[in-house]
C-alpha positions in Angstrom: -12.0 7.3 25.2 -9.2 5.3 23.6 -6.3 7.0 22.0 -6.2 6.9 18.2 -3.0 5.9 16.5 -2.2 5.7 12.8 0.0 3.0 11.2 1.0 2.8 7.5 1.8 -0.4 5.8 3.0 -1.0 2.2 1.3 -4.1 1.0 3.4 -6.8 -0.7 1.6 -7.3 -4.0 2.8 -11.0 -4.2 0.5 -11.8 -1.2 -3.3 -11.7 -1.1 -4.5 -8.3 0.1 -6.6 -9.8 2.8 -3.4 -11.4 4.3 -1.7 -8.1 4.1 -4.5 -6.4 6.0 -4.3 -9.0 8.8 -0.5 -8.4 8.9 -0.9 -4.6 9.0 -3.4 -4.8 11.9 -1.2 -7.1 13.9 1.8 -4.8 13.3 -0.2 -1.8 14.3 -1.1 -3.5 17.6 2.4 -4.9 18.2 1.0 -8.4 18.0 2.1 -11.6 16.2 -0.3 -12.4 13.3 -1.0 -15.9 14.6 -1.7 -14.7 18.2 -4.4 -12.2 17.2 -7.9 -13.1 18.5 -9.6 -11.2 15.7 -10.1 -13.0 12.4 -10.6 -11.0 9.2 -13.4 -13.3 8.0 -15.5 -12.2 11.0 -15.8 -8.8 9.4 -14.8 -9.0 5.7 -15.4 -11.2 2.7 -11.8 -11.9 1.9 -12.5 -13.1 -1.6 -14.3 -9.9 -2.4 -11.4 -7.8 -0.9 -8.8 -9.7 -2.8 -10.8 -9.5 -6.0 -11.3 -5.8 -5.8 -7.6 -5.1 -5.9 -6.6 -8.2 -7.8 -6.2 -6.4 -11.2 -4.3 -3.6 -9.6 -7.2 -1.1 -9.9 -5.9 2.4 -10.3 -6.7 5.2 -7.9 -9.1 3.0 -5.8 -9.8 3.6 -2.1 -11.7 1.3 0.3 -12.4 2.0 3.9 -13.9 -0.3 6.5 -14.1 -0.9 10.3 -12.7 -4.2 11.7 -11.4 -5.3 15.1 -10.7 -2.0 16.8 -9.5 -0.2 13.7 -10.4 1.7 10.7 -8.7 0.3 7.6 -8.1 2.4 4.6 -6.7 0.8 1.5 -5.5 3.1 -1.3 -4.2 1.9 -4.7 -1.9 4.5 -6.3 -2.0 5.4 -9.9 0.1 2.3 -10.7 -2.4 0.1 -8.8 -0.1 -0.6 -5.8 -2.1 -0.7 -2.6 -1.0 0.8 0.7 -2.8 0.2 4.0 -3.5 2.7 6.7 -4.6 1.4 10.1 -6.2 3.8 12.5 -6.2 2.0 15.8 -8.8 2.9 18.4 -7.3 0.8 21.2 
Protein backbone atom coordinates (compact mmCIF):
# COMPACT_ATOMS: atom_id res chain seq x y z
CA UNK A 1 0.00 0.00 0.00
CA UNK A 2 1.31 3.45 -0.92
CA UNK A 3 2.19 5.94 1.78
CA UNK A 4 -0.22 8.86 2.16
CA UNK A 5 1.29 12.32 2.40
CA UNK A 6 -0.48 15.66 2.91
CA UNK A 7 0.53 18.89 1.20
CA UNK A 8 -1.08 22.31 1.74
CA UNK A 9 -1.03 25.06 -0.88
CA UNK A 10 -2.40 28.58 -0.60
CA UNK A 11 -3.96 29.41 -3.95
CA UNK A 12 -3.05 32.65 -5.70
CA UNK A 13 -6.45 34.25 -6.28
CA UNK A 14 -5.16 36.10 -9.35
CA UNK A 15 -4.83 32.76 -11.21
CA UNK A 16 -7.62 30.37 -12.23
CA UNK A 17 -8.24 27.83 -9.48
CA UNK A 18 -7.80 24.94 -11.92
CA UNK A 19 -4.25 26.15 -12.66
CA UNK A 20 -3.55 26.40 -8.96
CA UNK A 21 -4.74 22.80 -8.44
CA UNK A 22 -2.35 21.61 -11.16
CA UNK A 23 0.47 23.55 -9.50
CA UNK A 24 -0.38 22.16 -6.06
CA UNK A 25 -0.37 18.56 -7.33
CA UNK A 26 2.96 19.08 -9.09
CA UNK A 27 4.51 20.58 -5.95
CA UNK A 28 3.13 17.78 -3.79
CA UNK A 29 4.89 15.28 -6.05
CA UNK A 30 8.09 17.35 -6.42
CA UNK A 31 7.45 17.62 -10.16
CA UNK A 32 7.58 20.48 -12.62
CA UNK A 33 4.10 21.53 -13.72
CA UNK A 34 4.95 21.11 -17.41
CA UNK A 35 6.53 17.67 -16.90
CA UNK A 36 3.44 16.07 -15.31
CA UNK A 37 1.88 13.26 -17.32
CA UNK A 38 -1.52 13.89 -15.69
CA UNK A 39 -3.78 16.56 -17.18
CA UNK A 40 -6.51 18.09 -15.04
CA UNK A 41 -8.98 17.98 -17.92
CA UNK A 42 -8.78 14.16 -17.82
CA UNK A 43 -10.65 14.21 -14.49
CA UNK A 44 -12.21 17.63 -13.92
CA UNK A 45 -14.25 20.17 -15.86
CA UNK A 46 -11.94 23.14 -15.36
CA UNK A 47 -14.56 25.74 -16.31
CA UNK A 48 -16.92 24.37 -13.65
CA UNK A 49 -14.13 24.32 -11.04
CA UNK A 50 -13.08 27.88 -11.82
CA UNK A 51 -16.70 29.04 -11.84
CA UNK A 52 -17.51 27.47 -8.50
CA UNK A 53 -14.91 29.54 -6.70
CA UNK A 54 -14.90 32.52 -9.09
CA UNK A 55 -17.07 34.75 -6.94
CA UNK A 56 -15.06 33.94 -3.80
CA UNK A 57 -17.82 31.76 -2.36
CA UNK A 58 -17.66 31.82 1.41
CA UNK A 59 -17.14 28.69 3.49
CA UNK A 60 -17.18 26.37 0.47
CA UNK A 61 -15.51 22.94 0.41
CA UNK A 62 -14.97 20.72 -2.62
CA UNK A 63 -13.23 17.34 -2.63
CA UNK A 64 -12.37 15.12 -5.58
CA UNK A 65 -10.01 12.33 -6.65
CA UNK A 66 -7.55 13.01 -9.47
CA UNK A 67 -4.22 11.55 -10.58
CA UNK A 68 -3.07 9.69 -7.44
CA UNK A 69 -4.38 12.30 -5.01
CA UNK A 70 -7.39 13.47 -3.09
CA UNK A 71 -7.83 17.21 -3.58
CA UNK A 72 -9.71 19.23 -0.99
CA UNK A 73 -10.35 22.90 -1.70
CA UNK A 74 -11.68 25.06 1.09
CA UNK A 75 -12.67 28.69 0.81
CA UNK A 76 -12.39 30.52 4.11
CA UNK A 77 -14.99 32.96 5.35
CA UNK A 78 -13.39 35.65 3.17
CA UNK A 79 -13.68 33.36 0.13
CA UNK A 80 -9.94 32.72 -0.26
CA UNK A 81 -9.29 29.13 -1.32
CA UNK A 82 -6.61 26.85 0.09
CA UNK A 83 -5.79 23.50 -1.46
CA UNK A 84 -4.92 20.32 0.40
CA UNK A 85 -3.39 17.49 -1.57
CA UNK A 86 -3.43 14.02 -0.05
CA UNK A 87 -0.96 12.07 -2.17
CA UNK A 88 -1.39 8.31 -2.47
CA UNK A 89 1.89 7.63 -4.29
